[in-house]
Backbone as a ProteinNet text record, in pm:
[ID]
protein_1_A
[PRIMARY]
XXXXXXXXXXXXXXXXXXXXXXXXXXXXXXXXXXXXXXXXXXXXXXXXXXXXXXXXXXXXXXXXXXXXXXXXXXXXXXXXXXXXXXXXXXXXXXXXXXXXXXXXXXXXXXXXXXXXXXXXXXXXXXXXXXXXXXXXXXXXXXXXXXXXXXXXXXXXXXXXXXXXXXXXXXXXXXXXXXXXXXXXXXXXXXXXXXXXXXXXXXXXXXXXXXXXXXXXXXXXXXXXXXXXXXXXXXXXXX
[TERTIARY]
88.3	21.5	118.6	178	273.2	331.9	380.5	439.7	353.5	237.7	129.9	113.2	108.5	86.8	221.3	339.9	471.5	480.5	434.9	437	338.9	228.9	94.4	159	212.7	240.5	347.2	447.1	551.7	514.6	428.7	364	305.6	221.2	146.1	248.7	373.1	488.2	527.4	561.8	613.7	522.2	406.3	295.7	274	290.2	281.6	391.5	511.5	637.6	636.6	600	594.6	482	380	272.1	346.1	428.5	480.4	572.5	670.4	758.4	679.8	586.6	511.9	460.6	396.5	354.9	436.5	581.4	678.8	725.7	747.9	806.5	669.2	544	471	455.2	456.1	502.4	599	707.7	797	788.9	756.5	727	638	524.4	428.6	498.2	577.4	635.8	732.3	802	881.3	803.4	738.2	666.7	776.3	888.3	979	1120.8	1217	1361.4	1433.7	1365.5	1424.8	1400.5	1305.3	1228	1333	1404.5	1484.5	1632.3	1648.5	1808	1871.2	1797.2	1913.8	1989.7	2101.3	2168.1	2139.7	2218.4	2228	2252.5	2360.5	2426.7	2386.4	2282.5	2254.3	2342.8	2402.7	2491.3	2437.3	2517.6	2442.3	2431.8	2309.3	2264.6	2303.5	2402.8	2434.7	2312.4	2211.3	2094.9	1986.1	2006	1889.6	1944.2	1854.2	1874.4	1937	2040.2	2112.4	1991.7	1878.3	1789	1716.6	1708.4	1641.2	1732	1859.1	1930.7	1939.4	1907.3	1902.3	1756.8	1654	1518.8	1527	1583.1	1589.9	1679.4	1773.5	1880.2	1797.3	1711.5	1630.2	1542.5	1473.7	1352	1421	1534.2	1627.2	1643	1726.5	1762.3	1627.4	1510.1	1378.2	1362.1	1318.2	1313.7	1375.2	1526.5	1619.8	1561.8	1532.9	1502.1	1353.8	1269.3	1137.9	1152.9	1257.7	1284.6	1336.8	1366.8	1442.9	1312.6	1147.7	1075	1024	1019.3	947.7	822.2	765.9	617.2	551.2	610.1	590.6	659.9	629.9	688.4	806.3	815.5	932.7	1029.9	1017.4	1105.5	1163.3	1057.3	1117.8	1230.7	1182.9	1269.7	1388.5	1400.1	1516.4	1621.5	1530.5	1606.7	1696.8	1591.1	1663.5	1768.8	1801.7	1918.2	2000	2004.6	2103	2196.7	2099.3	2174.6	2221.2	2148.6	2186.7	2272.8	2251.3	2343.4	2291.8	2144.3	2078.1	1947.6	1875.5	1723.5	1653	1541	1458	1397.2	1392.3	1340.4	1184.2	1172.1	1033.8	896	810.3	676.8	739.7	830.6	883.5	737.5	703.7	566.9	458.2	437.8	342.4	365.1	502.7	572.8	532.1	571.8	577.3	407.9	326.2	158.1	137.2	180.5	155.5	224.4	347.2	422.9	330.6	301.7	205.3	114.3	20.7	-123.7	-69.1	31.7	66.6	140.5	158.3	233.1	379.7	430.6	578.8	642.9	655.3	774.9	907.6	945.5	1101.6	1184	1183	1252	1386.1	1502.8	1604.2	1704.3	1678.2	1790.6	1790.3	1674.7	1643.8	1696.7	1722.6	1772.1	1905.6	2019.2	2132.4	2211.9	2169.7	2231.6	2184.7	2072.5	2009.9	2074.9	2111.9	2172.1	2321.4	2388.4	2515.3	2520.8	2423.3	2426.5	2397.5	2322.6	2277.2	2396.8	2473.2	2564.5	2627.1	2687.5	2790.4	2669	2562.3	2484.3	2444.7	2468.1	2476.5	2588.8	2683.8	2819.6	2768.1	2661.6	2619	2518	2524.3	2423.2	2278.2	2157.9	2025.3	2024.7	2065.2	2066.5	2164.4	2259.3	2360.7	2325.1	2239.7	2159.4	2079.7	1980.6	1898.4	1940.3	2036.1	2116.6	2180.7	2258.5	2293.2	2191.5	2099.5	1981.7	1925.4	1925.2	1828.5	1925.1	2083.3	2161.6	2205.1	2205.5	2220.5	2148.8	2220	2116.8	2077.5	2005.3	1916.2	1778.7	1709.1	1552.7	1544	1430.1	1404.9	1245.4	1218.8	1096.6	1080	978.3	953.9	840.6	836.6	718.8	711.9	597.3	569.9	416.7	421.2	270	175.5	235.5	188.3	170.7	211.5	191.7	323.4	328.2	438.6	444.1	524.1	557	692.6	684.2	837.4	873.8	1018.6	1062.5	1146.8	1181.7	1290.9	1212.1	1266.9	1187.5	1066.1	947.3	827.1	767.7	823.4	759.6	833.1	904.9	1004.6	930	893.2	828.6	839.3	968.2	1039.1	1014.3	1040.3	971.5	851.6	768.1	593.3	566.5	614.7	594.8	655.4	764.6	796.5	730.7	655.5	561.5	447.4	392	286.1	284.9	394.2	430.4	432.3	513.7	508	372.1	313.5	205.3	87.3	114.8	18	44.4	182.2	224.8	264.9	251.4	297.3	242.1	125.4	80.7	173.4	217.3	324.5	474.8	504.5	643.4	662.5	795.3	818.7	837	874.6	891.5	1037	1051.5	1186	1193.3	1334.8	1379.6	1455.4	1404.2	1498.3	1537.6	1685.3	1725.1	1719.2	1677	1668.8	1762.2	1842.5	1941.3	1866.5	1843.9	1787.9	1880.1	2013.4	2122	2096.5	2145.7	2150.5	2267.9	2359.2	2489.4	2529	2595.4	2604.9	2667.9	2618.1	2668.7	2740.6	2874.7	2971.7	2930.3	2864.6	2823.7	2908.4	3009.1	3094.6	3218.6	3332.5	3461.2	3492.3	3585.8	3632.6	3663.3	3722.8	3761.5	3657.6	3560.2	3438.9	3341.5	3336.7	3237.9	3326.4	3464.9	3533.2	3535.2	3527.3	3514.9	3387.5	3269.5	3130.4	3148.9	3181.4	3170.6	3261.5	3364.6	3416.2	3378.8	3302.8	3197.8	3046.4	3025.7	2882	2930.1	2894.6	2876.6	2759.4	2815.7	2726.3	2661.7	2707	2663.8	2519.6	2476.8	2303.5	2302.3	2224.8	2172	2077.4	2071	1995	1826.9	1751.1	1619.1	1549.6	1558.9	1530.6	1533.6	1651	1676.8	1633.4	1573.5	1510.5	1377.1	1364.3	1246.9	1137.1	1035.1	902.6	855.5	911.9	855.4	980.4	975.7	1079.3	1063.2	1222	1189.6	1162.6	1099.6	1071.2	1180.4	1199.3	1301.7	1246.3	1349.4	1327.7	1327	1233	1210.8	1340	1438.2	1564.3	1667.6	1655	1742.6	1697.2	1597.9	1567.2	1654.7	1697.1	1750.3	1891.2	1956.1	2091.2	2128.5	2233.2	2314.8	2297.2	2245.4	2260.2	2319	2430	2513.9	2547.4	2573	2653.9	2798	2815.4	2951.8	3037.1	3176.7	3284.8	3333.8	3273.4	3329.1	3225.6	3110.9	3018.9	3091.9	3070	3109.5	3023.9	2987.8	2899.4	2973.4
-122.5	5.8	116.4	136.8	259.4	246.7	140.9	158.8	225.1	147.5	215.6	372.8	443.2	567.1	606.9	597.9	625.4	641.3	560.5	542.2	658.2	656.8	731	888.7	930.4	1080.2	1104.1	1017.4	1052	1049.7	982.4	997.1	1111.2	1149.5	1283.3	1398.2	1397.5	1487.7	1507.8	1405.3	1390.2	1433.3	1417.5	1487.5	1617.9	1683.3	1802.4	1894	1834	1866.3	1903.8	1795.4	1784.5	1885.9	1917.9	1994.2	2138.8	2159.5	2306.9	2332.5	2217.8	2227.9	2257.6	2165.5	2198.2	2330.9	2414.6	2541.8	2635.9	2612.6	2688.3	2700.3	2573.8	2558.7	2624.1	2605.8	2659.4	2803.5	2868.2	2996.6	3072.7	3004.9	3027.7	3014	2926.6	2912	3018.1	3034.9	3127.3	3269.5	3305.2	3456.1	3445.1	3357.4	3332	3320.1	3420.4	3414.8	3435.5	3502.1	3483.9	3492.5	3443.6	3420.3	3569.3	3646.9	3786	3891.7	3839.3	3955.6	3927.5	3815.3	3788.2	3838	3898.7	3939.8	3805.2	3726.3	3592.5	3582.6	3565	3521.8	3405.6	3337.4	3193.6	3134.1	3151.8	3067.5	3153.6	3149.5	3220.3	3173.1	3261.5	3252.5	3173.1	3077	3013.1	3082	3053.5	3130.4	3043.6	3036.3	2949.9	2944.5	3022.4	3004.3	2933	2884.4	2812.9	2696.3	2554	2443.3	2456.3	2377.4	2358	2318.2	2246.8	2216.3	2347.7	2430.3	2564.2	2630.9	2643.7	2718	2608.3	2472.4	2411.8	2453.6	2439.8	2501	2589	2711	2877.2	2880.1	2775.6	2776.5	2742.5	2603.3	2547.8	2658.3	2728.2	2833.6	2941.3	2997.5	3094.2	3017.8	2906.3	2849	2833.9	2790	2768	2894.7	3014.9	3132.9	3178	3168.5	3182.7	3142.2	2998.4	2942.7	2990.8	3019.1	3061.2	3216	3286.4	3418.6	3406.4	3268.6	3257.3	3145.3	3138.2	3060.8	3161	3080.8	3109.8	3130.8	3222.9	3244.2	3222.6	3257.9	3240.8	3127.3	3069.7	2990	3051	3156	3236.6	3241.8	3272.7	3298.6	3161	3035.2	2916.2	2869.8	2910.5	2844.8	2924.5	3046.3	3137.1	3073	3020.7	2979.6	2850.7	2767.9	2657.6	2677.4	2756.8	2782.8	2863.6	2918.6	2987.7	2881	2760.8	2693.7	2557.9	2527	2397.3	2425.4	2534.8	2590.4	2507.7	2479.9	2430.1	2476.3	2444.8	2490.8	2377.3	2408.2	2322.2	2198.7	2092.7	1946.6	1942.8	1903.7	1883	1871.7	1921.3	1939.2	2024.7	2076.7	2180.4	2246.2	2317.8	2403.3	2307.6	2190.8	2064.9	2051	2029.2	2013.4	2123.5	2261.7	2368.7	2400.2	2394.6	2412.2	2303.6	2167.5	2099.1	2138.8	2167.3	2238.3	2370.4	2451.3	2574.9	2519.1	2417.8	2378.9	2328.2	2277.8	2220.5	2317.4	2444.8	2567.6	2518.1	2481.2	2414.5	2466.6	2570.2	2623.7	2672.4	2587.1	2651.5	2513.1	2585.4	2500.6	2415.4	2494.7	2446.2	2381.3	2473	2428.3	2319.8	2229.2	2092.7	1972.9	2003.3	1921.7	1884.4	1951.8	1958.9	1825.1	1753	1579	1503.2	1514.6	1431.4	1487.6	1612.5	1655.8	1598.3	1607.5	1576.8	1424.3	1325.1	1175.6	1137.8	1218	1224.2	1275.8	1384.9	1436.4	1369.7	1262.5	1178.3	1126.7	1113.8	1061.3	1123.2	1284.1	1388.3	1365.1	1294.3	1278.4	1119.5	1099.3	976.9	998.1	915.2	937.6	886	939.7	868.1	716	679.7	518.5	472	534.8	454.3	408.6	531.2	525	414.7	413	312.1	170	163.2	6.7	-56.5	35.8	20.6	-10	71.7	9.3	-103.7	-138.6	-281.1	-393.7	-386.5	-498.1	-545.6	-442.3	-467.6	-584.8	-686.9	-810.5	-771.3	-690.6	-624.9	-639.6	-650.5	-603.7	-475.5	-464.3	-347.4	-303.1	-189.1	-118.9	-47.1	-74.7	-52.9	76.1	175.5	240.9	271.4	238.2	210.4	271.4	374.6	432.8	465.7	503.8	538.9	389	267.4	153	110	84.2	42.9	-92.5	-170.5	-329.5	-328.7	-427	-474.1	-603.5	-614.3	-742.8	-782.7	-903.3	-998	-1048.8	-1020.6	-1076.5	-1027.3	-1040.6	-998.7	-1005	-1108	-1130.5	-1032.9	-935.2	-870.9	-765.7	-727.1	-632.9	-499.1	-467.2	-341	-298.9	-391.9	-371.6	-319.8	-433.4	-392.1	-230.8	-214.4	-84.1	22.7	-1.8	86.7	119.2	2.4	-14.2	65	14.5	93.4	267.8	295.4	451.7	535.2	465.9	507.4	507.5	394.3	410	505.6	609.8	712.1	826.2	811.2	925.9	916.4	777	717.7	796.6	859.5	925.3	1031.9	1096.1	1194.1	1176.7	1051	993.2	977.9	979.7	916.6	776.4	727.7	593.5	535.4	467.8	476	329.6	280.8	169.9	203.9	157.4	180.5	72.1	22.1	-72	-62.3	-177.1	-137.2	-273.9	-189	-250.1	-320.3	-462.3	-520.4	-543.8	-528.7	-584	-475.4	-517.3	-420.3	-342.4	-363.5	-270.3	-200.2	-119.1	-39.9	-145.8	-119.7	-172.9	-83	-108.2	-29.2	-77.8	-29.3	-62.8	26.9	89	174.4	192.4	175.4	199.3	363.8	383.6	497.3	594.7	550	624.7	657.6	564.3	566.3	709.8	694.5	811.2	967.9	972.4	1074.9	1116.5	1036.4	1041	1111.3	1052.9	1103.9	1255.3	1283.7	1385.5	1523	1482.5	1570.2	1592.7	1497.2	1515.9	1587.7	1589.6	1660.6	1804.8	1873.5	2016.8	2082.7	2211.8	2280.5	2413.6	2409.5	2517.2	2499.7	2606.9	2604.9	2585.9	2509.8	2502.6	2620.2	2649.2	2746.7	2742.4	2825.5	2780	2724.6	2741.9	2668.4	2527	2518.2	2356.5	2253	2336.6	2269.5	2192.1	2082.9	1989.3	2012.9	2002.9	1999.4	1864.2	1755.6	1648.5	1530.1	1460.2	1337.9	1253	1198.5	1109.8	981.2	898.5	765.6	661.5	554.2	477.5	418.6	395.5	374.8	194.6	162.9	44.4	-38.4	-9.6	-51.9	-82.2	-11.8	-55.6	-173.8	-204.9	-360.6	-476.6	-412.8	-506.1	-547.7	-440.9	-447.2	-557.3	-586.1	-690.3	-657.5	-741.5	-673.7	-773.1	-752.3	-830.9	-776.2	-855.1	-734.9	-697.5	-585	-522.3	-562.7	-572.9	-628.9	-537.5	-414.5	-332.1	-376.2	-414.4	-437.2	-512.3	-460.7	-513.9	-531.2	-632.8	-679.3	-630.6
5	-2.8	10	73.9	81	-35	-105.5	-225.7	-322.4	-324.6	-427.6	-412.7	-288.6	-277.3	-317.4	-291	-318.1	-488.6	-575.1	-719.6	-751.8	-696.5	-750.7	-709.4	-600.2	-589.9	-650.5	-715	-812.5	-940.8	-976.6	-1122.3	-1112.8	-1029.1	-1034.7	-1055.6	-969.7	-950.8	-1112.5	-1171.4	-1288.4	-1379.7	-1380.5	-1491.1	-1479.6	-1332.7	-1335.8	-1403.4	-1365.7	-1421.6	-1558.3	-1643.2	-1781.5	-1823.7	-1762.9	-1791.4	-1789.6	-1697.8	-1682.3	-1796.5	-1835.1	-1945.9	-2068.2	-2106.2	-2207.2	-2245.5	-2108.3	-2131.3	-2121.1	-2094.3	-2115.2	-2241.8	-2321	-2437.8	-2525.3	-2515.9	-2589.2	-2610.3	-2503.6	-2481	-2568.2	-2535.6	-2631.4	-2754.7	-2796.1	-2963	-2995	-2915.8	-2967.4	-2940.7	-2893.4	-2914.9	-3037	-3076.3	-3171.8	-3329.1	-3388	-3501.7	-3639.8	-3613.6	-3703.6	-3658.5	-3703	-3652.1	-3682.6	-3781.5	-3819.3	-3694	-3632.2	-3493.8	-3383.2	-3369.3	-3271.2	-3332.9	-3441.2	-3477.3	-3498.2	-3516	-3559.6	-3672.9	-3700.3	-3812.1	-3826.7	-3948.1	-3976	-3907.1	-3800.3	-3729	-3581.1	-3534.2	-3384.9	-3320.3	-3175.9	-3094.7	-2983.2	-2920.6	-2809.4	-2681.6	-2600.9	-2492.7	-2396.2	-2285	-2192.6	-2089.8	-2097.1	-1995.8	-2056.6	-2193.4	-2249.9	-2262.5	-2279.8	-2351	-2478.8	-2515.8	-2646.1	-2756.6	-2714.4	-2829.1	-2864.3	-2759.6	-2838.6	-2918.4	-2918	-3020.9	-3155.4	-3163	-3284.4	-3346.4	-3271	-3326.2	-3387.3	-3318.6	-3378.4	-3499.7	-3488.1	-3612.1	-3733.9	-3704.1	-3806.3	-3863.6	-3799.5	-3821.2	-3883.6	-3833.1	-3931.5	-4068.7	-4088.2	-4216.7	-4288.5	-4259.6	-4325.3	-4372.8	-4298.7	-4330.2	-4471.8	-4436.7	-4542.6	-4693.2	-4667.8	-4794.3	-4845.7	-4740.4	-4795.1	-4904.6	-4841.3	-4924.2	-5093.9	-5098.7	-5223	-5318	-5239.6	-5327.2	-5462.9	-5549.9	-5674.2	-5696.5	-5720.5	-5736.9	-5874.9	-5977.9	-6120.5	-6182.5	-6268.9	-6380.8	-6450.2	-6487.8	-6541.3	-6415.5	-6302.7	-6185.6	-6150.4	-6175.5	-6146.9	-6246.9	-6382.5	-6495.3	-6468.7	-6426.1	-6433	-6293.4	-6211.9	-6089.6	-6128.7	-6216.9	-6254.3	-6332.5	-6445.9	-6513.7	-6433.9	-6346.2	-6277	-6195.5	-6151.4	-6046.6	-6126.4	-6260.5	-6287.6	-6439	-6486.9	-6582.9	-6748.3	-6735.8	-6841.8	-6832.8	-6933	-6938.5	-6866.7	-6804.5	-6754.1	-6847.1	-6793.3	-6851.1	-6921.3	-7040.6	-7061.2	-6930.7	-6940.6	-6870.7	-6744.3	-6750.4	-6603.4	-6572.6	-6674.2	-6625.6	-6578.5	-6591	-6540.7	-6389.1	-6364.4	-6249.3	-6136.2	-6218.6	-6136.5	-6076.4	-6201.1	-6161	-6029.8	-6027	-5903.3	-5791.4	-5806	-5676.4	-5621.2	-5710.2	-5688.9	-5617.3	-5634.5	-5602.7	-5423.3	-5411.9	-5287	-5228	-5264.9	-5165.6	-5144.4	-5247	-5219.3	-5336.3	-5347.5	-5488.7	-5446.4	-5384.3	-5342.3	-5448.4	-5548.2	-5695.9	-5660.8	-5609.4	-5639.1	-5548	-5415.5	-5335.2	-5262.3	-5272.7	-5190.9	-5294.1	-5396.9	-5509	-5553.2	-5471.2	-5511.2	-5507.9	-5404.7	-5412	-5542.5	-5575.8	-5689.3	-5834.3	-5817.4	-5951.7	-5937.8	-5849.2	-5839.1	-5852.8	-5817.1	-5860.1	-6003	-6060.2	-6206.6	-6308.5	-6257.8	-6340.3	-6437.6	-6397.1	-6515	-6603.2	-6606.8	-6702.6	-6820.7	-6798.4	-6914.7	-6985.8	-6956.8	-7057.8	-7131.6	-7130.4	-7214.2	-7315.9	-7426.9	-7530	-7464.6	-7527.3	-7474.5	-7486.4	-7581	-7657.5	-7542.9	-7519.5	-7419.5	-7302.8	-7229	-7114.4	-7103.2	-7208.5	-7211.3	-7228.8	-7299.5	-7308.1	-7182.6	-7115.3	-6992.6	-6888.5	-6884.1	-6792.3	-6823.9	-6970	-6988.7	-6964.7	-7008.4	-6948.6	-6830.8	-6738.7	-6585.3	-6539.6	-6474.9	-6435.3	-6279.9	-6290.5	-6176.4	-6164.6	-6054.4	-6088.4	-6170.8	-6215.1	-6268.3	-6274	-6286.9	-6323.2	-6450.6	-6537.4	-6654	-6640.8	-6699.5	-6764.2	-6910.4	-6921.2	-7077.7	-7112.3	-7141.8	-7204.1	-7068.6	-6975.2	-6845.9	-6763.9	-6790.2	-6720.5	-6647.8	-6529.8	-6443.3	-6430.7	-6442.5	-6412.9	-6361.7	-6284.3	-6192.7	-6294	-6291.6	-6328.6	-6255.9	-6262.1	-6152.1	-6056.6	-5941.1	-5796.3	-5793.2	-5828.5	-5796.3	-5678.9	-5609.6	-5474.9	-5381	-5406.3	-5306.8	-5278.2	-5157.2	-5103	-5153.6	-5150.4	-5165.9	-5347	-5429.9	-5579.9	-5562.1	-5516	-5519.2	-5467	-5365.7	-5328.8	-5408.3	-5490.1	-5598.9	-5680.9	-5735.7	-5873.9	-5826.9	-5677	-5666.6	-5608.6	-5590.3	-5558.5	-5708.8	-5791.3	-5939.6	-6014.3	-5995.7	-6042.1	-6036.2	-5914.9	-5907.5	-5978.5	-6068.2	-6114.3	-6265.4	-6278.9	-6402	-6569.2	-6550.5	-6650.2	-6690.1	-6578.6	-6609.9	-6634.7	-6644.9	-6648.4	-6792.5	-6844.5	-6968.1	-6985.2	-7094	-7098.4	-7065.5	-6958	-6900.6	-6842.5	-6822.6	-6716.5	-6608.2	-6480.3	-6372.2	-6315.3	-6322.3	-6228.7	-6105.7	-6011.1	-5870.6	-5790.3	-5725.8	-5635.4	-5525.7	-5514.7	-5407.1	-5317.7	-5317.3	-5179.2	-5084.8	-4996.8	-4859.3	-4885.9	-4958	-4982.3	-5115.9	-5106.1	-5254.1	-5400.3	-5489.3	-5610.1	-5697.2	-5705.8	-5824.5	-5966.7	-6042.9	-6189.4	-6279.8	-6254.6	-6337.8	-6309.5	-6355.3	-6310.3	-6302.7	-6197.1	-6141.6	-6278.3	-6386.4	-6511.8	-6569.3	-6605.6	-6670.3	-6625.7	-6499.9	-6435.4	-6433.5	-6430.6	-6463.2	-6598.9	-6684.6	-6831	-6853.1	-6819.3	-6837.6	-6783.9	-6644	-6573	-6682.2	-6730.9	-6821.5	-6941	-7000	-7111.4	-7096.1	-6952.5	-6927.7	-6913.5	-7011.6	-7026.4	-6955.4	-6886.6	-6838	-6918.5	-7025.6	-7152.7	-7166.8	-7153.7	-7209.8	-7348.3	-7414.7	-7554.8	-7572.2	-7713.9	-7780.1	-7709.9	-7695	-7661.6	-7793.8	-7914.7	-8002.6	-8025.2	-7946.5	-7951.9	-7835.4	-7739.1	-7629.2	-7664.4	-7618.5	-7626.6	-7533.2	-7591.9	-7460.7	-7419.6	-7486.9	-7496.3	-7480.6	-7381	-7358.7	-7517	-7554.2	-7644	-7589.9	-7695	-7670.1	-7695	-7656.1	-7707.5	-7806.4	-7918.2	-8074.2	-8076.5	-8150.2	-8176.7	-8202	-8278.3	-8313.8	-8201.2	-8086	-7963.7	-7917	-7956.8	-7887.8	-7979.2	-8097.5	-8198.5	-8149.3	-8071.3	-8039.6	-7934.6	-7937.8	-7874.2	-7725.4	-7604.7	-7461.3	-7408.5	-7336	-7224.3	-7120.8	-7035.3	-6888	-6968.4	-6947.4	-6956.3	-6878.7	-6927	-6831.8	-6711.1	-6707.1	-6600.7	-6474.8	-6479.3	-6416.1	-6262.8	-6129.5	-6032.6	-5940.6	-5888.3	-5768.6	-5647
[MASK]
++++++++++++++++++++++++++++++++++++++++++++++++++++++++++++++++++++++++++++++++++++++++++++++++++++++++++++++++++++++++++++++++++++++++++++++++++++++++++++++++++++++++++++++++++++++++++++++++++++++++++++++++++++++++++++++++++++++++++++++

């Protein structure tokens, strides 16, 4: 009985303390409407009288406010931001993508996608047919998108592959015909030698093409590509 009373009293005390902490934090966040009102820079100085988590929260708010200041509000501004950051004209259907982002109130066009573009950079040094051939001849599970229909190839019982197919099916009508190799291993697979990657990076030019040479629609794979000999290249490593 004594132990029960002891446990109940301590539990009540803990609840009361948590309530006070919640009210304090709620008041603090309610007063912080904008990091700029606090005179914060992108790297606010630490206040020894505050918990470090408060510093991290305010720093994140400040960084997010800075990102919002570069938000694009028109298609023209979004295309300009793309050219400035990528050195290329926007891809086909960029206007449709911007319209969707605008409907979701998420028109932060460029800053969040740097890593994706860095990973894709070597492919700019390959021909369209070369990319398609490389994707088809790799001995891996694949996802194919053709005429808006998504199918999986390989171990179709794999849960991850099935989830990828389901996710892409929701937007497949807006995607071009493409073959996507999927790595089903828990570790990374190296599919190109370092020398080949460096050569592709050197070939990939950031110079803009003439607006008259840009395309509004994605090219579709040619039927003749399927007649080419397909086999695993000798530089593939597992």
